[in-house]
N, CA, C and O atoms as a printed pandas DataFrame, in Angstrom:
     atom_number atom_name residue_name chain_id  residue_number  x_coord  y_coord  z_coord
0              1         N          UNK        A               1  -44.533  102.364  -13.402
1              2        CA          UNK        A               1  -45.695  103.189  -13.693
2              3         C          UNK        A               1  -46.250  103.482  -12.308
3              4         O          UNK        A               1  -47.343  104.047  -12.265
4              5         N          UNK        A               2  -45.691  103.197  -11.269
5              6        CA          UNK        A               2  -45.935  103.526  -10.138
6              7         C          UNK        A               2  -45.387  104.859   -9.858
7              8         O          UNK        A               2  -46.126  105.427   -9.053
8              9         N          UNK        A               3  -44.705  105.354  -10.092
9             10        CA          UNK        A               3  -44.123  106.823   -9.853
10            11         C          UNK        A               3  -44.633  107.524  -10.634
11            12         O          UNK        A               3  -44.703  108.715  -10.331
12            13         N          UNK        A               4  -45.146  107.114  -11.840
13            14        CA          UNK        A               4  -45.293  108.031  -13.016
14            15         C          UNK        A               4  -46.394  107.578  -14.155
15            16         O          UNK        A               4  -46.116  106.543  -14.761
16            17         N          UNK        A               5  -47.862  108.386  -14.575
17            18        CA          UNK        A               5  -48.434  107.051  -15.339
18            19         C          UNK        A               5  -47.103  107.220  -16.549
19            20         O          UNK        A               5  -46.329  106.400  -16.055
20            21         N          UNK        A               6  -46.618  107.575  -17.369
21            22        CA          UNK        A               6  -46.218  107.971  -18.374
22            23         C          UNK        A               6  -44.795  106.224  -18.432
23            24         O          UNK        A               6  -44.416  105.616  -19.433
24            25         N          UNK        A               7  -44.469  106.012  -17.154
25            26        CA          UNK        A               7  -43.589  104.891  -17.029
26            27         C          UNK        A               7  -42.218  105.125  -17.156
27            28         O          UNK        A               7  -41.291  104.367  -16.871
28            29         N          UNK        A               8  -42.182  106.541  -17.732
29            30        CA          UNK        A               8  -40.894  107.313  -17.791
30            31         C          UNK        A               8  -39.866  107.447  -16.573
31            32         O          UNK        A               8  -38.658  107.373  -16.801
32            33         N          UNK        A               9  -40.155  107.565  -15.807
33            34        CA          UNK        A               9  -40.053  108.329  -14.620
34            35         C          UNK        A               9  -39.290  107.527  -13.143
35            36         O          UNK        A               9  -40.010  107.174  -12.209
36            37         N          UNK        A              10  -38.380  107.402  -13.127
37            38        CA          UNK        A              10  -37.623  106.507  -11.599
38            39         C          UNK        A              10  -37.311  107.194  -10.672
39            40         O          UNK        A              10  -36.381  108.000  -10.708
40            41         N          UNK        A              11  -37.987  106.997   -9.766
41            42        CA          UNK        A              11  -38.021  107.732   -8.274
42            43         C          UNK        A              11  -36.848  107.250   -7.344
43            44         O          UNK        A              11  -37.087  106.211   -6.728
44            45         N          UNK        A              12  -35.643  107.820   -7.144
45            46        CA          UNK        A              12  -34.354  107.226   -5.824
46            47         C          UNK        A              12  -35.196  108.264   -4.378
47            48         O          UNK        A              12  -35.875  109.291   -4.389
48            49         N          UNK        A              13  -34.836  107.588   -3.564
49            50        CA          UNK        A              13  -35.070  107.765   -2.155
50            51         C          UNK        A              13  -34.258  108.806   -1.882
51            52         O          UNK        A              13  -34.929  109.733   -1.428
52            53         N          UNK        A              14  -33.035  109.082   -1.961
53            54        CA          UNK        A              14  -32.593  110.254   -1.998
54            55         C          UNK        A              14  -30.776  110.338   -2.855
55            56         O          UNK        A              14  -29.875  109.500   -2.829
56            57         N          UNK        A              15  -30.828  111.532   -3.446
57            58        CA          UNK        A              15  -29.643  111.943   -4.582
58            59         C          UNK        A              15  -28.543  111.729   -4.218
59            60         O          UNK        A              15  -28.553  111.254   -3.082
60            61         N          UNK        A              16  -27.021  111.911   -4.860
61            62        CA          UNK        A              16  -25.783  111.708   -4.397
62            63         C          UNK        A              16  -25.352  110.641   -4.236
63            64         O          UNK        A              16  -24.626  110.284   -3.307
64            65         N          UNK        A              17  -25.861  109.815   -5.379
65            66        CA          UNK        A              17  -25.466  108.495   -5.924
66            67         C          UNK        A              17  -25.077  108.584   -7.164
67            68         O          UNK        A              17  -25.826  109.282   -7.847
68            69         N          UNK        A              18  -23.778  107.931   -7.954
69            70        CA          UNK        A              18  -23.779  107.833   -9.114
70            71         C          UNK        A              18  -24.720  106.647   -9.430
71            72         O          UNK        A              18  -24.794  105.607   -8.774
72            73         N          UNK        A              19  -25.562  107.027  -10.752
73            74        CA          UNK        A              19  -26.178  106.023  -11.286
74            75         C          UNK        A              19  -26.564  105.998  -12.336
75            76         O          UNK        A              19  -27.453  105.208  -12.654
76            77         N          UNK        A              20  -25.911  107.016  -13.361
77            78        CA          UNK        A              20  -26.258  106.737  -15.063
78            79         C          UNK        A              20  -25.398  105.900  -15.370
79            80         O          UNK        A              20  -26.120  105.000  -15.800
80            81         N          UNK        A              21  -24.246  105.494  -15.475
81            82        CA          UNK        A              21  -24.187  103.807  -15.736
82            83         C          UNK        A              21  -24.540  102.692  -15.927
83            84         O          UNK        A              21  -24.698  101.881  -16.840
84            85         N          UNK        A              22  -24.725  102.902  -13.917
85            86        CA          UNK        A              22  -25.432  101.705  -13.796
86            87         C          UNK        A              22  -27.227  101.753  -14.169
87            88         O          UNK        A              22  -27.826  100.681  -14.254
88            89         N          UNK        A              23  -27.990  103.109  -14.377
89            90        CA          UNK        A              23  -29.093  102.668  -14.962
90            91         C          UNK        A              23  -29.279  102.120  -16.400
91            92         O          UNK        A              23  -30.055  101.271  -16.836
92            93         N          UNK        A              24  -28.163  102.997  -17.103
93            94        CA          UNK        A              24  -28.206  102.549  -18.500
94            95         C          UNK        A              24  -27.644  100.873  -19.095
95            96         O          UNK        A              24  -28.018  100.193  -20.050
96            97         N          UNK        A              25  -26.677  100.660  -18.108
97            98        CA          UNK        A              25  -26.027   99.099  -17.885
98            99         C          UNK        A              25  -27.691   98.382  -17.734
99           100         O          UNK        A              25  -28.111   97.614  -18.599
100          101         N          UNK        A              26  -28.438   98.731  -16.633
101          102        CA          UNK        A              26  -29.281   97.618  -16.141
102          103         C          UNK        A              26  -31.301   97.729  -17.801
103          104         O          UNK        A              26  -32.103   96.874  -18.173
104          105         N          UNK        A              27  -31.141   99.040  -18.091
105          106        CA          UNK        A              27  -31.835   99.043  -19.368
106          107         C          UNK        A              27  -31.679   98.400  -20.026
107          108         O          UNK        A              27  -32.650   97.780  -20.460
108          109         N          UNK        A              28  -30.145   98.084  -20.612
109          110        CA          UNK        A              28  -29.772   97.080  -21.794
110          111         C          UNK        A              28  -30.014   95.632  -21.230
111          112         O          UNK        A              28  -30.316   94.853  -22.134
112          113         N          UNK        A              29  -29.961   95.030  -19.915
113          114        CA          UNK        A              29  -29.601   93.607  -19.447
114          115         C          UNK        A              29  -31.124   94.022  -19.176
115          116         O          UNK        A              29  -31.326   93.102  -18.384
116          117         N          UNK        A              30  -32.506   94.775  -19.223
117          118        CA          UNK        A              30  -34.094   94.094  -19.263
118          119         C          UNK        A              30  -34.473   94.393  -20.488
119          120         O          UNK        A              30  -35.552   93.886  -20.798
120          121         N          UNK        A              31  -33.976   95.022  -21.271
121          122        CA          UNK        A              31  -34.613   95.303  -22.915
122          123         C          UNK        A              31  -35.256   96.143  -22.537
123          124         O          UNK        A              31  -36.465   95.919  -22.471
124          125         N          UNK        A              32  -34.763   97.422  -22.140
125          126        CA          UNK        A              32  -35.947   98.299  -21.774
126          127         C          UNK        A              32  -34.957  100.066  -21.971
127          128         O          UNK        A              32  -35.033  101.154  -21.400
128          129         N          UNK        A              33  -34.255   99.591  -22.894
129          130        CA          UNK        A              33  -33.051  100.576  -23.006
130          131         C          UNK        A              33  -34.511  102.056  -24.256
131          132         O          UNK        A              33  -35.564  101.924  -24.880
132          133         N          UNK        A              34  -33.767  102.937  -23.999
133          134        CA          UNK        A              34  -34.365  104.578  -23.748
134          135         C          UNK        A              34  -35.757  104.575  -23.877
135          136         O          UNK        A              34  -36.452  104.850  -24.854
136          137         N          UNK        A              35  -36.213  104.046  -22.179
137          138        CA          UNK        A              35  -37.688  104.504  -21.625
138          139         C          UNK        A              35  -37.893  105.357  -21.129
139          140         O          UNK        A              35  -38.882  106.086  -21.205
140          141         N          UNK        A              36  -36.426  105.484  -20.135
141          142        CA          UNK        A              36  -36.642  106.533  -19.299
142          143         C          UNK        A              36  -36.245  107.928  -19.608
143          144         O          UNK        A              36  -35.138  108.196  -20.075
144          145         N          UNK        A              37  -37.278  108.936  -19.311
145          146        CA          UNK        A              37  -36.722  110.084  -19.660
146          147         C          UNK        A              37  -35.972  111.144  -18.265
147          148         O          UNK        A              37  -35.131  112.026  -18.438
148          149         N          UNK        A              38  -36.606  110.704  -16.876
149          150        CA          UNK        A              38  -36.058  111.790  -15.757
150          151         C          UNK        A              38  -35.735  110.315  -14.697
151          152         O          UNK        A              38  -35.772  109.107  -14.934
152          153         N          UNK        A              39  -35.379  111.214  -13.322
153          154        CA          UNK        A              39  -35.114  110.433  -12.277
154          155         C          UNK        A              39  -35.464  111.748  -11.372
155          156         O          UNK        A              39  -35.302  112.876  -11.837
156          157         N          UNK        A              40  -35.955  111.530  -10.045
157          158        CA          UNK        A              40  -36.255  112.104   -9.247
158          159         C          UNK        A              40  -36.007  111.824   -7.562
159          160         O          UNK        A              40  -36.465  110.873   -6.929
160          161         N          UNK        A              41  -35.451  112.542   -7.219
161          162        CA          UNK        A              41  -34.733  112.616   -5.961
162          163         C          UNK        A              41  -35.347  113.703   -4.991
163          164         O          UNK        A              41  -36.195  114.499   -5.395
164          165         N          UNK        A              42  -34.844  113.698   -3.597
165          166        CA          UNK        A              42  -34.365  114.576   -2.905
166          167         C          UNK        A              42  -32.779  114.772   -3.193
167          168         O          UNK        A              42  -31.989  114.037   -3.784
168          169         N          UNK        A              43  -32.559  116.313   -2.417
169          170        CA          UNK        A              43  -31.281  116.804   -1.956
170          171         C          UNK        A              43  -30.971  116.652   -0.698
171          172         O          UNK        A              43  -31.495  115.891    0.116
172          173         N          UNK        A              44  -30.340  117.192   -0.589
173          174        CA          UNK        A              44  -29.464  116.815    1.319
174          175         C          UNK        A              44  -30.359  118.230    1.884
175          176         O          UNK        A              44  -30.665  118.376    3.068
176          177         N          UNK        A              45  -30.570  118.841    1.210
177          178        CA          UNK        A              45  -31.835  119.479    2.318
178          179         C          UNK        A              45  -33.025  119.037    1.906
179          180         O          UNK        A              45  -33.901  119.866    2.151
180          181         N          UNK        A              46  -33.212  118.576    1.656
181          182        CA          UNK        A              46  -35.101  117.798    1.315
182          183         C          UNK        A              46  -35.482  118.196    0.061
183          184         O          UNK        A              46  -36.362  117.563   -0.522
184          185         N          UNK        A              47  -34.716  119.588   -0.683
185          186        CA          UNK        A              47  -35.952  119.600   -1.787
186          187         C          UNK        A              47  -35.749  118.546   -2.794
187          188         O          UNK        A              47  -34.676  117.943   -2.795
188          189         N          UNK        A              48  -36.960  118.167   -3.927
189          190        CA          UNK        A              48  -36.828  117.705   -5.037
190          191         C          UNK        A              48  -36.184  118.459   -6.124
191          192         O          UNK        A              48  -36.408  119.643   -6.374
192          193         N          UNK        A              49  -35.212  117.540   -6.873
193          194        CA          UNK        A              49  -34.745  117.358   -8.298
194          195         C          UNK        A              49  -35.430  116.391   -8.920
195          196         O          UNK        A              49  -35.873  115.283   -8.620
196          197         N          UNK        A              50  -35.400  117.323  -10.184
197          198        CA          UNK        A              50  -35.747  116.176  -11.410
198          199         C          UNK        A              50  -34.576  116.217  -12.315
199          200         O          UNK        A              50  -34.311  117.294  -12.847
200          201         N          UNK        A              51  -33.931  115.303  -12.526
201          202        CA          UNK        A              51  -32.469  115.111  -13.801
202          203         C          UNK        A              51  -32.514  114.303  -14.789
203          204         O          UNK        A              51  -32.942  113.172  -14.563
204          205         N          UNK        A              52  -32.060  114.678  -16.232
205          206        CA          UNK        A              52  -32.626  114.171  -17.294
206          207         C          UNK        A              52  -31.981  112.976  -17.377
207          208         O          UNK        A              52  -30.852  113.025  -16.889
208          209         N          UNK        A              53  -32.350  111.743  -17.897
209          210        CA          UNK        A              53  -31.370  110.568  -18.165
210          211         C          UNK        A              53  -30.444  111.227  -19.617
211          212         O          UNK        A              53  -30.729  111.959  -20.564
212          213         N          UNK        A              54  -29.280  110.531  -19.169
213          214        CA          UNK        A              54  -28.250  110.697  -20.849
214          215         C          UNK        A              54  -28.619  109.867  -21.837
215          216         O          UNK        A              54  -29.014  108.705  -21.936
216          217         N          UNK        A              55  -28.360  110.861  -22.610
217          218        CA          UNK        A              55  -28.305  109.780  -23.789
218          219         C          UNK        A              55  -27.205  108.251  -23.963
219          220         O          UNK        A              55  -27.419  107.149  -24.468
220          221         N          UNK        A              56  -26.276  108.714  -23.434
221          222        CA          UNK        A              56  -25.171  107.903  -23.034
222          223         C          UNK        A              56  -24.297  107.926  -21.706
223          224         O          UNK        A              56  -24.343  109.087  -21.297
224          225         N          UNK        A              57  -23.629  107.257  -20.975
225          226        CA          UNK        A              57  -23.301  107.986  -18.959
226          227         C          UNK        A              57  -22.229  108.823  -19.496
227          228         O          UNK        A              57  -21.472  109.096  -18.564
228          229         N          UNK        A              58  -21.871  109.299  -20.483
229          230        CA          UNK        A              58  -20.850  110.268  -20.845
230          231         C          UNK        A              58  -20.927  111.355  -21.350
231          232         O          UNK        A              58  -20.032  112.199  -21.378
232          233         N          UNK        A              59  -22.595  111.488  -22.042
233          234        CA          UNK        A              59  -23.225  112.512  -22.713
234          235         C          UNK        A              59  -23.346  113.720  -22.136
235          236         O          UNK        A              59  -23.014  113.744  -20.951
236          237         N          UNK        A              60  -23.755  114.827  -22.652
237          238        CA          UNK        A              60  -24.319  115.801  -22.335
238          239         C          UNK        A              60  -25.606  116.434  -23.194
239          240         O          UNK        A              60  -26.058  117.578  -23.253
240          241         N          UNK        A              61  -25.944  115.342  -23.749
241          242        CA          UNK        A              61  -27.367  115.173  -24.492
242          243         C          UNK        A              61  -28.017  114.415  -24.074
243          244         O          UNK        A              61  -27.652  113.239  -24.059
244          245         N          UNK        A              62  -29.472  114.884  -23.476
245          246        CA          UNK        A              62  -30.619  114.059  -22.686
246          247         C          UNK        A              62  -31.477  113.558  -23.731
247          248         O          UNK        A              62  -31.803  114.128  -24.773
248          249         N          UNK        A              63  -31.928  111.947  -23.139
249          250        CA          UNK        A              63  -33.380  111.897  -23.907
250          251         C          UNK        A              63  -33.986  112.747  -24.046
251          252         O          UNK        A              63  -34.427  112.956  -25.176
252          253         N          UNK        A              64  -34.335  113.746  -22.847
253          254        CA          UNK        A              64  -35.849  114.729  -23.156
254          255         C          UNK        A              64  -34.803  115.365  -22.369
255          256         O          UNK        A              64  -34.188  114.712  -21.526
256          257         N          UNK        A              65  -34.492  116.931  -22.643
257          258        CA          UNK        A              65  -34.511  118.029  -21.595
258          259         C          UNK        A              65  -35.639  118.612  -21.144
259          260         O          UNK        A              65  -36.676  118.481  -21.794
260          261         N          UNK        A              66  -35.613  119.412  -19.856
261          262        CA          UNK        A              66  -36.741  120.412  -19.305
262          263         C          UNK        A              66  -36.990  120.878  -20.629
263          264         O          UNK        A              66  -36.462  120.372  -21.620
264          265         N          UNK        A              67  -37.914  121.990  -20.665
265          266        CA          UNK        A              67  -38.340  122.676  -21.495
266          267         C          UNK        A              67  -37.547  123.809  -21.883
267          268         O          UNK        A              67  -36.844  124.096  -20.914
268          269         N          UNK        A              68  -37.392  124.359  -22.561
269          270        CA          UNK        A              68  -36.364  125.329  -23.328
270          271         C          UNK        A              68  -36.895  126.784  -22.566
271          272         O          UNK        A              68  -36.221  127.719  -22.134
272          273         N          UNK        A              69  -37.893  126.648  -22.579
273          274        CA          UNK        A              69  -37.877  128.305  -21.908
274          275         C          UNK        A              69  -37.950  128.706  -20.187
275          276         O          UNK        A              69  -38.036  129.756  -19.550
276          277         N          UNK        A              70  -37.878  127.513  -19.912
277          278        CA          UNK        A              70  -37.401  126.931  -18.651
278          279         C          UNK        A              70  -36.031  127.297  -18.154
279          280         O          UNK        A              70  -35.857  127.600  -16.974
280          281         N          UNK        A              71  -35.176  127.279  -18.924
281          282        CA          UNK        A              71  -33.793  126.884  -18.752
282          283         C          UNK        A              71  -33.283  127.894  -18.221
283          284         O          UNK        A              71  -33.227  128.839  -19.008
284          285         N          UNK        A              72  -32.795  128.148  -16.991
285          286        CA          UNK        A              72  -32.013  129.338  -16.305
286          287         C          UNK        A              72  -32.989  130.113  -15.525
287          288         O          UNK        A              72  -32.656  130.995  -14.732
288          289         N          UNK        A              73  -34.102  129.793  -15.748
289          290        CA          UNK        A              73  -34.823  130.444  -14.801
290          291         C          UNK        A              73  -34.635  129.643  -13.447
291          292         O          UNK        A              73  -34.186  128.515  -13.246
292          293         N          UNK        A              74  -35.390  131.114  -12.137
293          294        CA          UNK        A              74  -35.256  130.659  -11.088
294          295         C          UNK        A              74  -37.025  131.102  -10.658
295          296         O          UNK        A              74  -37.884  131.614  -11.375
296          297         N          UNK        A              75  -37.096  130.642   -9.154
297          298        CA          UNK        A              75  -37.887  131.299   -8.068
298          299         C          UNK        A              75  -39.218  131.816   -8.819
299          300         O          UNK        A              75  -39.467  131.215   -9.864
300          301         N          UNK        A              76  -39.830  132.521   -8.561
301          302        CA          UNK        A              76  -41.387  133.177   -8.892
302          303         C          UNK        A              76  -41.570  133.346  -10.126
303          304         O          UNK        A              76  -42.682  133.441  -10.647
304          305         N          UNK        A              77  -39.884  133.429  -11.045
305          306        CA          UNK        A              77  -40.203  134.020  -12.435
306          307         C          UNK        A              77  -40.429  132.120  -12.817
307          308         O          UNK        A              77  -41.476  131.719  -13.326
308          309         N          UNK        A              78  -39.589  131.429  -12.562
309          310        CA          UNK        A              78  -40.172  130.417  -13.031
310          311         C          UNK        A              78  -41.528  129.286  -12.741
311          312         O          UNK        A              78  -42.075  128.454  -13.465
312          313         N          UNK        A              79  -41.732  129.699  -11.390
313          314        CA          UNK        A              79  -42.912  129.303  -10.812
314          315         C          UNK        A              79  -44.106  130.129  -12.294
315          316         O          UNK        A              79  -44.774  129.411  -13.039
316          317         N          UNK        A              80  -44.097  131.439  -12.377
317          318        CA          UNK        A              80  -45.121  131.934  -13.235
318          319         C          UNK        A              80  -44.572  131.181  -14.378
319          320         O          UNK        A              80  -45.113  130.080  -14.478
320          321         N          UNK        A              81  -43.922  131.351  -15.026
321          322        CA          UNK        A              81  -43.686  130.695  -16.409
322          323         C          UNK        A              81  -44.151  129.674  -16.859
323          324         O          UNK        A              81  -44.595  129.416  -17.978
324          325         N          UNK        A              82  -44.002  128.840  -15.594
325          326        CA          UNK        A              82  -44.355  127.123  -15.558
326          327         C          UNK        A              82  -45.870  126.766  -15.344
327          328         O          UNK        A              82  -46.569  125.882  -15.839
328          329         N          UNK        A              83  -46.167  127.881  -14.325
329          330        CA          UNK        A              83  -47.573  127.382  -13.597
330          331         C          UNK        A              83  -47.455  126.157  -12.524
331          332         O          UNK        A              83  -48.299  125.398  -12.047
332          333         N          UNK        A              84  -46.340  126.264  -12.386
333          334        CA          UNK        A              84  -45.979  125.171  -11.150
334          335         C          UNK        A              84  -45.604  125.304   -9.901
335          336         O          UNK        A              84  -44.434  125.366   -9.524
336          337         N          UNK        A              85  -46.835  125.366   -9.031
337          338        CA          UNK        A              85  -45.955  126.173   -7.084
338          339         C          UNK        A              85  -44.550  125.432   -6.739
339          340         O          UNK        A              85  -44.179  124.318   -7.107
340          341         N          UNK        A              86  -43.839  126.435   -5.877
341          342        CA          UNK        A              86  -42.737  125.324   -5.950
342          343         C          UNK        A              86  -41.476  125.534   -6.639
343          344         O          UNK        A              86  -40.531  125.336   -5.875
344          345         N          UNK        A              87  -41.130  125.865   -7.815
345          346        CA          UNK        A              87  -40.282  125.922   -8.512
346          347         C          UNK        A              87  -39.357  126.420   -8.128
347          348         O          UNK        A              87  -39.714  127.381   -7.446
348          349         N          UNK        A              88  -37.624  126.285   -8.178
349          350        CA          UNK        A              88  -36.675  127.030   -7.176
350          351         C          UNK        A              88  -35.412  127.074   -8.590
351          352         O          UNK        A              88  -34.762  128.112   -8.712
352          353         N          UNK        A              89  -35.243  126.291   -9.247
353          354        CA          UNK        A              89  -34.505  126.757  -10.674
354          355         C          UNK        A              89  -34.791  125.283  -11.945
355          356         O          UNK        A              89  -35.295  124.186  -11.702
356          357         N          UNK        A              90  -34.421  125.647  -12.859
357          358        CA          UNK        A              90  -33.828  124.614  -13.552
358          359         C          UNK        A              90  -32.406  125.189  -14.476
359          360         O          UNK        A              90  -32.261  126.411  -14.433
360          361         N          UNK        A              91  -31.701  124.660  -15.029
361          362        CA          UNK        A              91  -30.334  124.608  -15.056
362          363         C          UNK        A              91  -30.581  125.322  -16.504
363          364         O          UNK        A              91  -31.701  125.373  -17.014
364          365         N          UNK        A              92  -29.453  125.845  -17.084
365          366        CA          UNK        A              92  -29.440  126.707  -18.498
366          367         C          UNK        A              92  -29.090  125.662  -19.758
367          368         O          UNK        A              92  -28.987  125.981  -20.942
368          369         N          UNK        A              93  -28.958  124.516  -19.262
369          370        CA          UNK        A              93  -28.812  124.077  -20.334
370          371         C          UNK        A              93  -30.199  122.370  -20.307
371          372         O          UNK        A              93  -30.384  121.379  -21.012
372          373         N          UNK        A              94  -30.671  122.832  -19.328
373          374        CA          UNK        A              94  -32.138  122.121  -19.123
374          375         C          UNK        A              94  -31.615  120.631  -18.340
375          376         O          UNK        A              94  -32.599  120.031  -17.908
376          377         N          UNK        A              95  -30.532  120.032  -18.109
377          378        CA          UNK        A              95  -31.057  118.625  -17.496
378          379         C          UNK        A              95  -31.198  118.688  -15.843
379          380         O          UNK        A              95  -31.294  117.619  -15.240
380          381         N          UNK        A              96  -31.211  119.991  -15.084
381          382        CA          UNK        A              96  -31.719  119.421  -13.979
382          383         C          UNK        A              96  -32.395  120.920  -13.404
383          384         O          UNK        A              96  -32.072  122.104  -13.490
384          385         N          UNK        A              97  -33.533  120.137  -12.766
385          386        CA          UNK        A              97  -34.354  121.032  -12.161
386          387         C          UNK        A              97  -34.782  120.888  -10.518
387          388         O          UNK        A              97  -34.467  119.888   -9.873
388          389         N          UNK        A              98  -35.424  121.845  -10.022
389          390        CA          UNK        A              98  -36.039  121.540   -8.617
390          391         C          UNK        A              98  -37.170  122.043   -8.541
391          392         O          UNK        A              98  -37.770  122.681   -9.407
392          393         N          UNK        A              99  -37.653  121.639   -6.997
393          394        CA          UNK        A              99  -39.472  122.289   -6.641
394          395         C          UNK        A              99  -39.102  121.955   -5.400
395          396         O          UNK        A              99  -38.289  121.034   -5.312
396          397         N          UNK        A             100  -39.512  122.496   -4.347
397          398        CA          UNK        A             100  -40.186  122.339   -3.053
398          399         C          UNK        A             100  -40.518  121.107   -2.999
399          400         O          UNK        A             100  -39.737  120.265   -2.555
400          401         N          UNK        A             101  -41.961  120.745   -3.529
401          402        CA          UNK        A             101  -42.289  119.079   -3.409
402          403         C          UNK        A             101  -42.374  118.132   -4.129
403          404         O          UNK        A             101  -42.931  118.694   -5.072
404          405         N          UNK        A             102  -42.297  117.429   -4.345
405          406        CA          UNK        A             102  -42.432  116.241   -4.763
406          407         C          UNK        A             102  -43.496  116.428   -5.940
407          408         O          UNK        A             102  -43.153  116.363   -7.120
408          409         N          UNK        A             103  -44.489  116.607   -5.636
409          410        CA          UNK        A             103  -45.465  117.131   -6.424
410          411         C          UNK        A             103  -45.068  118.032   -7.282
411          412         O          UNK        A             103  -45.013  117.661   -8.455
412          413         N          UNK        A             104  -44.759  119.171   -7.024
413          414        CA          UNK        A             104  -44.124  119.949   -8.090
414          415         C          UNK        A             104  -43.208  119.731   -9.227
415          416         O          UNK        A             104  -43.172  120.366  -10.281
416          417         N          UNK        A             105  -42.515  118.793   -8.876
417          418        CA          UNK        A             105  -41.008  117.594   -9.330
418          419         C          UNK        A             105  -42.182  116.879  -10.139
419          420         O          UNK        A             105  -41.989  116.845  -11.355
420          421         N          UNK        A             106  -43.131  116.416   -9.770
421          422        CA          UNK        A             106  -43.535  115.850  -10.693
422          423         C          UNK        A             106  -44.640  116.369  -12.161
423          424         O          UNK        A             106  -44.926  115.984  -13.295
424          425         N          UNK        A             107  -44.962  117.478  -11.198
425          426        CA          UNK        A             107  -46.200  118.015  -12.238
426          427         C          UNK        A             107  -44.660  118.705  -13.401
427          428         O          UNK        A             107  -44.978  118.861  -14.580
428          429         N          UNK        A             108  -43.318  119.023  -13.064
429          430        CA          UNK        A             108  -42.184  119.780  -14.020
430          431         C          UNK        A             108  -42.099  118.466  -15.248
431          432         O          UNK        A             108  -41.790  118.512  -16.439
432          433         N          UNK        A             109  -42.445  117.524  -14.521
433          434        CA          UNK        A             109  -41.995  116.270  -15.912
434          435         C          UNK        A             109  -42.808  115.678  -16.718
435          436         O          UNK        A             109  -42.552  114.781  -17.521
436          437         N          UNK        A             110  -44.164  116.379  -16.414
437          438        CA          UNK        A             110  -45.518  116.082  -17.347
438          439         C          UNK        A             110  -45.503  116.755  -18.543
439          440         O          UNK        A             110  -46.439  116.631  -19.333
C-alpha cells in the first residue's frame, strides 16, 4: 500500500531484471495470488515504465492490461487522450507503457 493506495502496484528500484516467475512464486508462498496488477520501475534512461503482471510467467495475458484506447498511442497524442502529462507510449498489446515521471506512471495505473 505504500506504493499505491490499491495495494496492487509493486515498485522496483530499477528495471532490467527478470521478475515475473519469481513474483508469481512469492505470491503463492505468501498466499497473495492475483493481488498485484502492475510493476513500475525506471528504465536505462531514467524514464518510468509500468508493466502489467501476467496471469502466468509464460502467458501473454495480463491480469489487467492498460486501457485499450491507449494502446499503440505515443507522446503528445497519448497525453491528450489520457489526460496524463509526460506519457511516452503504451504498447499495442497493452502490456507495458512509459512516462517521463513516477507521478505520471502512477496516474497511468489509476
